[in-house]
N, C-alpha and C positions, 0 to 999 in steps of 0.2 A: 464842916457839915457831915463828914463821914459817910454813912450809908444813905444820906440824902443827896450826895453829890454825884449825879449821874455821869458827869464827864470823867471824874476820877475813877469811878467804878468801871467805866468803859475802857479806860487804860488798863486796868487790872484784867478785865475780861480778854482783851486782845492778846495778853501774854499766853493764853491757852488756845488761841484760835486754830492752830494747825497741830493740835496735840497728837493726832494719829499719824502724821506724816513723818517718816524716818528722816533724821538729820535736820529737821526743822528747828527754828529758834525755840519753839515751845518744847520740843523733845529735849533739847539741850538744857533748858531750864529745869525740866522734870528730872533729867539725869542728875543734875547738880543738887537738886532738892533732896532726892533720895540718898545720894552720897553723903550730903551734909547731915541728914537725919540719922543715918546709920552710924556715922562717926560720933554724933552727939549722944546716941543711945544705942549701944551695940546689941542690946537685947532685942531691939525691934527687928533686926535683919532676920532672925529666926522665925518671925511670924509670916514671912513672905516666901513664895516659891523661889527656886533657884533662878529661873528666868523671869525678868521683870518687865519685858517690853509691853505685854498686854496690860499688866497692872498700871504701868505709867500712862499708857494711852487712855485706859478707862478712867483713871483719876483726872487726867487733863480734860477729857471730854465732859466729865461730870462737872468740873469746876467752871468750864466755859459756859455750860448751861446755867449753873447756879448764879454766876456773876451777871449773865444776861437777864435773869429774873430780877436780880437786884437793880440793874440799870432800869428795867421797866417798872421798878417799884412794886413788884409783886412778891408777897411774902409767903402766902399760904402753901403753894406747891413746893418751893425749896425747903421750907421748914419741915414739911411732912417727909420729903425725900431724905433730908439729912438725919431726921430722927430715926427713920427706918434703917438708914445706913449705919447709924450708931448702934441700934439694937442688934443688927445683923453682925456687926464686927465683934460682938462678944464671942462668937464661935472661934475666932482666932486667938483669944486670950488677951485682947487689947484692954489695957487699964487706963485710969486717968493720968498716970505718969506718962504713958505713951502719947496721949493727946497734948500734954504739956510740952514734951520735947518736939512733937510735930509742929506745934504752934511756933516755937522758937526757930526751928529750922526753916519753916515755910516763910515766915516774915523776913528772916535774914537773907534768904536766897532771892526773894522777890526784890528786896531793896538793892542787892548787888546786881541783879539782872537789869534793872531800869537805870541804875547809875545816875547820870546827869538829868534824867527825866523824872527823878524821884522828888516831886514837889511836896511841900507841906500838906497840900490837899490829898495827894495820892497816899502819903504816909498815913494820914488820919483815916482814910477809907480802908486802907489795907489792915491797919490795926483792928478796926471795928469789925471788918469782914472776917478776918481770920479768927478773932475771938468768938464771933457769933457762930461760925461754922463748926469749930471744934467744941464750943460750949454746947451747942444743940446736940451734937453727936454723943459727947460724953455724958450730958445730962440725961438723954433718952436711954442710954445704956444703963446708967445707975438706977433709973426709975423703973426699969423693966423687971418684973418679978417672975416672969416665965422662964423656962429653961433656955440656955444659950444654944443647945443643940439636942438632937435626939439620936441615940445609937440604936442600931438594929443589926440583925443577923440575916445573911442571905440564905433563903430556903431553897430556891430554884433558880437555875440559869439555863435558858433555852436559846440555843443559836438557831434562830428561825430562818436566817438567810446568811449569805456570805458576810454582809456588813451589819446585820441586825441581831439584837438579842433582847429577850424579855427576861427581866430580873424581878423576882418576888422576894420580899423581905418580911421579917417580923420585927417590929420595933419594940424596944424594952418598955416603952410607954407610948400610948397612942398620941399621934400628932394631930392637933386641930388645924384644918385648912379648908378652904373653899374649893370645890371642884373647879378646875380651870387654872388654878394657881400653879406656881413652880417653886422648887426649893433648890438650894445649893448643896451639892453632894460631894463628900470626900471619901475616897476609896483607899484601901491599904496599899495598893500597888503604886500609888502616886502621892507620896507624902507632901503636904502643904499645897496641893493643887486642888482646886474646887471646880465643879462644873454644874451649870444649871440643868435640871431635869424636871419634867412635869409628871406628877403622879397620874397613872392611867386609870385610876378608880377613885370613887369618892372616899372620904375619910372613913376608916374602919374602927369601931370602938374597941376591937381586940388588938389593934396595932398592926394589922397586915397592910402592905402597900406594894404597888407594882410600878415598874418603870420600863419604858421602851427606849432602847438606845441604839443609835446608828453611829458607827465609827466614821470619822471624817478625816480627810487628809491632814496630817500634822497634828491631829488631836490626840495627845498622849493619854488623857483620861478616858475619852470615849473608846479609843482602841484597846485600852487595858480592860475596860468593862466588857466589851464584846468578846475579846479573845482570852482573857485571863481570869475573870471572875469565877469563883467556885462556891458551892454551898459551904456555909460556915464562915465565910468572910464577914468581917465586921465593918459596916459603913457608918458614917456620921452625916446627919442631915441638919441643915440650918432652918431658921424660921421661914415660912412661906412668903412669897411675893406675888404680885400680879393681880389683875382685876377682871379677867375674862369672865363673862357671865351671860346667862340667858334670862331675859326678862319675860316671865311667863305671861305677862299682860301686854307685852310690847309687840305682838304680831308674830308672823311666821319667821323662820330662821333659815339662813344659808350658812353652812359650814364648809370650809375648804381646808383639807388636811393634806400636807405633803409629807410622805414617809412617816417618821415617828412624830411629826406634828399632830398625828392622830391622837396621841396620848391625852392631852388636856380636853380635847373635844369628846373623846370617848368617856372621860370622867363626867363631863357635863351631861352627856346622853344617858349614862347609867344613873345619874342622880335624878334626871327627869322621869325615869321609870317608876319612881316612887309615887307619882301622881296619876290620878285617873284621867285627867284631861290636860293636854299640852298643845302649844302651837305646833303647826307642822314644821318638821325639821328635814331639810334636804342636805345630805352630806356627800360631797365629792371627795373621794379618798384616792390620792394619786401616788405613783411610784414610777421608777424607770421601767421595770420589767413586771409582768404579771406575777411572777413568783415573789416579788417584794411587797405585794399587798397582803402583808403577813397576818392581819387580824380580820380578814373577811368573814371567817366562820363565826366569830363572836358577833360581828355586826349583823350577819344574817340571822342569828338566833334572836338578837334584840329586835330587829325589824319584824321578824315573824310573829312576835306577840305584842308589838306596839305599832299600830297602823299609822301613827303620826310620823314615823321615821321612814325616810326613803334614802337609799344608799346607791351612789353611782361610782363604781370603780373606774379608775382611769390609769392607763399605763402609756408611757411615751413610746415604747416598742410593743409590737403586737405579739412577739414570741419570746420565750425564755432563752437565756444563754446556756451553754452546756453545763456550767457548774450548778445550775438549779437542781439537777438530779441528786445532788448530795444533801439536799435539805427537804423538810416536810412539804408536801403538797398543800398549798394554802387555799385552793379553790373550794368554795362552799358548794353544797348541793344546789340544784336548780331552784330558783325562786328569787334570788337577788337580781337587781337590775343588770342588764347586759353591760359588760365592760366596754369602755370606749378607748380609742387610741388617740394620743396627742398630748400636748403640754397642758397642764392644768389651767393656766390663765385663758388659753384659747377655748378649751372645752367648756369651762364655766360660763364665759361671756357669750358663747354661741347661743345661749338661751336668753340673752338680754343683760340688762344692768342690775337686775335683782334689787332695784331701788326701794321696793316695798318691804324688804326683809331686814331683820337684824342680821348682820354679816360678821362672822368670826373666821379669821384666817390664821392657820398655824403651820409652821414648817421652817425651812431654812430662810435666812434673810432675803436671798435673791428671789425665791419663789414668792414670799410674802409681798415684797415690793412690786414684782411683776403682776401678781394677781390684783393687788390693790389698785395699781395704776390702770390696769385693764378695766376694772369695774368702774373706777372714776370716769374713765373715758366713755363708758357706756351710760353714764348718768347717775350712778349710785351716789347718794349723799355721803360725804366724808364722815359726818357725825354718826352714821349708821354702821361704820366699819370698825371692828375691834381686832387688835392683834397685840402680842407682847412686844416689849422694846426690842429693837433690831440691834443685836450686839455686833 
């Protein structure tokens, strides 16, 4: 039965159930798979970063979801996901030969992992599933005529706060993307490591692009961008992902931005400025300290000439720390809404559930989850809430 055998597919899905948990059976399977793959094709190892823990976990979680969709006999979403994954993997230099060796290593390792539980039905399902997954990825990559990546030069790097930087680049050729999407970025300070960043402006026909970056604990790429990026650095960007959007006919909008989660929402707001009439947009922009509300002046300028936009600054603490004196003053002239103190989820839901709005939430995973849960608890319909995947 192969891909129609739900029981056999469920067995395969269970192999990746706890892929993110260290020392789990799934992690051991993934460790052995990558070891076998690199032994089978030594060239593959150079396509990956030195540390593989996050790569293994991401692959395992993705496969758990894909096999779950197969069990439910849903094809559209996993096919689209795998095709995009294949197109995106072109930036690493992946070729059809790599998919062939991956298929061989993956099948062999799963068969070894299940051992006596490897029935003819599971074997048939595994062969068809692995062939389908690698076939979709490889086929989509081969069929894509667009560039595998875009290179660009850093023009400006502004350290706007202790942990925040605004980086502006000029791409060698313009990148087509939708405001609100994100791209995978590679910087020279961190070879073979990529990080998702959201453009903070709509696509520019001349190739200019801007990113807002916050360094995170243990984040090698983000820390390098904030502390070490210099004009003249050459960056590489992959194809865009994500589907955050504002339906201009879908009613008024609530936007909630935590720190540099402002970037994709700012791009959407700037794009809306092209139109004479828009739905009302209320943006809550939050940070730990007032000095970290780094883009208030730009938001003030946009709101000053676009009456459909309201901006509510929010900071967890009411005053700045001593180190704020070393960075530019971010406070705009009088005219923007009065800053409020508190955590974003509590401040936003103080005004109700916003159930009549299109709701877009951007920021760190913990903030997004907390804000989403708080809004749902207040009665906001889940289908009205948009946010990027929580990595």
